[in-house]
C-alpha positions as CSV (number, residue, x, y, z in Angstrom):
1,M,-37.1,21.6,-16.6
2,M,-36.2,23.9,-19.5
3,K,-34.6,22.4,-22.6
4,A,-31.3,24.1,-23.6
5,K,-32.5,24.3,-27.3
6,L,-35.6,26.4,-26.3
7,L,-33.3,28.7,-24.3
8,F,-30.9,29.2,-27.2
9,E,-33.9,30.3,-29.3
10,M,-34.8,33.0,-26.9
11,S,-33.6,36.6,-27.2
12,T,-31.2,38.0,-24.6
13,D,-34.0,40.2,-23.1
14,E,-36.3,37.1,-22.9
15,L,-33.5,35.2,-21.1
16,K,-33.0,38.0,-18.6
17,N,-36.8,38.0,-17.9
18,K,-36.7,34.2,-17.6
19,L,-33.8,34.5,-15.2
20,E,-35.7,36.9,-12.9
21,S,-38.7,34.6,-12.9
22,L,-36.6,31.6,-12.1
23,K,-34.9,33.4,-9.2
24,Q,-38.3,34.4,-7.8
25,E,-39.5,30.8,-8.2
26,L,-36.4,29.6,-6.3
27,F,-37.1,32.0,-3.5
28,N,-40.6,30.7,-3.2
29,L,-39.5,27.1,-3.3
30,R,-36.9,27.8,-0.5
31,F,-39.5,29.5,1.6
32,K,-41.9,26.6,1.1
33,H,-39.1,24.2,2.0
34,A,-38.3,26.1,5.2
35,V,-41.9,26.1,6.3
36,G,-42.3,22.4,5.4
37,Q,-44.9,22.9,2.7
38,L,-42.7,21.7,-0.2
39,E,-43.8,18.2,-1.3
40,N,-41.0,17.5,-3.8
41,A,-37.6,18.8,-2.7
42,N,-36.2,17.9,-6.1
43,Q,-37.9,21.0,-7.5
44,L,-35.2,23.1,-5.8
45,A,-32.5,21.3,-7.8
46,I,-34.4,21.5,-11.0
47,C,-34.9,25.3,-10.5
48,K,-31.2,25.8,-9.7
49,K,-30.2,23.9,-12.9
50,D,-32.5,26.0,-15.0
51,I,-30.9,29.2,-13.5
52,A,-27.5,27.8,-14.3
53,R,-28.5,27.0,-17.9
54,V,-29.8,30.6,-18.5
55,N,-26.7,32.1,-16.9
56,T,-24.5,29.9,-19.1
57,I,-26.2,31.0,-22.3
58,L,-26.1,34.7,-21.3
59,R,-22.4,34.4,-20.5
60,Q,-21.7,32.7,-23.8
61,R,-23.4,35.5,-25.6
62,E,-21.3,38.1,-23.7
63,L,-18.2,36.3,-24.7
64,G,-19.3,35.9,-28.3
65,I,-19.2,32.1,-28.1
66,S,-22.9,31.8,-28.9
67,Q,-25.0,34.2,-31.0
68,E,-28.6,35.2,-30.6
69,V,-30.8,33.3,-33.0
70,A,-32.3,35.7,-35.6
71,P,-36.0,35.4,-36.3
72,E,-35.3,34.5,-40.0
73,K,-33.0,31.7,-38.9
74,K,-35.8,30.2,-36.8
75,S,-38.2,30.1,-39.7
76,R,-35.6,28.5,-41.9
77,A,-34.9,25.8,-39.4
78,K,-38.7,25.1,-39.0
79,K,-39.1,24.9,-42.8
80,A,-36.1,22.5,-43.1
81,A,-37.6,20.3,-40.3
82,K,-40.9,19.9,-42.3
């Protein structure tokens, strides 16, 4: 399960790559479920929620609701946390 905070810190390109990998993972999980090899069916729901989180953040950035975190802001936040 991905934390939203970690996703907000990713760039838009990284989020798009993450979305593709999550979609591939969901496909694989569905296939395993259909064949009967999936031990934990809850993994499907977790993967779907992660996809929804990534899609939400991408849409927020399209609408200008949320901005991409600049690298310099990341370092300041880390320094302030210390």
